[in-house]
C-alpha positions in Angstrom: 0.0 0.0 0.0 1.4 3.4 -1.0 1.6 6.2 1.5 -1.0 9.0 0.9 -1.0 12.6 1.8 -4.1 14.7 1.4 -3.0 18.4 1.2 -5.4 21.2 0.8 -5.7 25.0 0.9 -8.8 26.4 2.4 -10.0 29.8 3.4 -13.7 29.3 4.2 -13.5 25.7 5.3 -15.2 24.1 2.4 -12.1 22.5 0.9 -11.0 21.5 4.4 -14.4 19.8 4.8 -13.9 18.0 1.5 -10.3 16.9 2.4 -11.6 15.5 5.7 -14.3 13.6 3.9 -11.8 12.1 1.4 -9.6 11.1 4.4 -12.5 9.5 6.1 -13.4 7.5 3.0 -9.7 6.4 2.7 -9.3 5.7 6.5 -8.2 2.1 5.8 -5.2 3.5 3.9 -4.1 5.7 6.8 -3.7 8.9 4.8 -2.0 12.0 6.3 -4.1 15.1 6.2 -2.3 18.5 6.0 -3.2 22.1 5.5 -1.0 23.6 2.7 -0.2 26.5 5.0 1.8 24.0 7.2 3.6 22.2 4.3 7.0 22.7 2.8 7.6 21.8 -0.8 10.0 19.0 0.2 7.1 17.3 2.0 5.5 16.5 -1.4 8.4 14.2 -2.1 7.7 11.9 0.8 4.3 10.1 0.0 3.7 7.9 -3.0 0.3 9.5 -3.6 -0.7 13.1 -3.3 -4.3 14.1 -3.2 -4.4 17.9 -3.6 -7.4 20.1 -2.9 -7.9 23.7 -3.9 -10.8 26.1 -4.1 -11.3 28.5 -7.0 -11.5 32.1 -5.8 -13.2 35.0 -7.5 -13.0 34.8 -11.3 -10.8 31.7 -11.8 -8.0 32.5 -9.2 -6.1 30.3 -6.8 -6.6 30.3 -3.1 -3.9 32.4 -1.4 -1.9 29.5 0.1 -1.7 27.8 -3.3 -0.8 31.0 -5.0 2.2 31.6 -2.7 3.2 27.9 -2.8 3.3 27.6 -6.6 6.8 29.2 -7.2 8.3 26.5 -5.0 6.8 23.7 -7.1 8.9 24.4 -10.1 12.0 22.9 -8.5 10.3 19.6 -7.6 10.8 16.3 -9.4 7.7 14.3 -8.7 8.4 11.6 -11.3 6.8 8.3 -10.1 4.3 10.1 -7.8 0.6 9.6 -8.3 -1.4 12.8 -8.0 -5.2 13.3 -7.9 -6.9 16.7 -7.6 -10.1 17.8 -6.0 -11.5 21.3 -5.7 -14.3 23.6 -4.8 -16.1 25.9 -7.2 -19.3 27.9 -7.5 -21.1 26.9 -10.7 -24.0 29.3 -10.2 -22.0 32.4 -9.2 -19.0 31.8 -11.5 -20.2 29.4 -14.3 -17.4 30.6 -16.7 -14.6 29.7 -14.3 -16.0 26.7 -12.5 -13.2 24.9 -10.6 -10.5 26.7 -12.6 -8.0 26.1 -9.8 -8.0 22.4 -10.7 -6.8 23.3 -14.2 -4.2 25.6 -12.8 -2.9 23.0 -10.4 -2.9 20.4 -13.2 -0.9 22.6 -15.5 1.7 23.4 -12.8 2.1 19.9 -11.4 2.3 18.4 -14.9 5.7 20.1 -15.2 7.0 18.0 -12.3 6.7 14.6 -14.0 3.9 13.2 -11.8 1.2 10.9 -13.0 -2.4 12.1 -12.7 -5.4 9.9 -11.8 -8.9 10.7 -10.8 -10.5 12.3 -13.9 -14.2 12.9 -13.5 -16.9 13.1 -16.2 -18.8 16.4 -16.7 -22.1 14.5 -16.5 -24.3 15.8 -13.7 -22.5 19.2 -13.6 -24.0 22.5 -14.8 -21.4 25.2 -15.8 -20.4 27.2 -18.8 -16.6 26.8 -18.9 -13.7 25.5 -16.9 -9.9 25.5 -17.1 -10.1 22.1 -15.4 -11.3 20.4 -18.6 -9.0 18.2 -20.7 -10.4 16.1 -23.5 -13.9 16.7 -22.3 -13.4 15.5 -18.7 -12.4 17.3 -15.4 -8.8 16.7 -14.4 -10.0 16.0 -10.9 -13.0 16.0 -8.6 -15.1 19.2 -8.8 -17.3 20.0 -5.8 -19.7 22.8 -5.2 -20.6 22.8 -1.6 -22.5 26.1 -1.7 -24.9 25.1 -4.4 -24.8 21.3 -4.5 -23.7 20.3 -1.0 -26.2 17.4 -1.1 -24.1 15.8 -3.8 -20.7 16.2 -2.1 -20.7 12.9 -0.2 -21.7 10.7 -3.2 -19.3 12.5 -5.5 -16.4 12.0 -3.1 -17.4 8.4 -2.5 -17.4 7.6 -6.3 -14.1 9.5 -6.8 -12.3 7.8 -3.9 -13.5 4.4 -5.3 -12.0 5.3 -8.7 -8.7 6.0 -7.0 -8.4 2.8 -5.0 -6.8 0.7 -7.9 -3.9 3.3 -7.9 -3.3 3.2 -4.2 -2.1 -0.4 -3.7 
């Protein structure tokens, strides 16, 4: 079983909630849960699997902790690491930039040599555009706690189940 770190940036608590839910559903894998504000770039080198959470702020912007962390990612070699992304967005208030932070994380982490898993179909989501789309699917798990909080648990459950083959 690979070691797993769930690392998230959160300002309002929604991404922290999602990270805790992911950790709960992966409890048998003993994941480590960390707030990005308390993480050094070198800590990303330790686990075999990184589950990274980020909310999208305003009009397609990164949350502050991720924004300040990004320059430090460029020096990392994450070749051989498995990375899966999850993030919060607001499909009603910002339908043109829904979960853009996932796309921004994807683009930046792709430069490190990691392997991505955990793509999610757009089926069941209502939005206009997103930087998180690649080949018609989301690069990670999009969540909208403000408008579709009733779907969060089932979406996290399905996503976590899709990750399990990559965790052993």
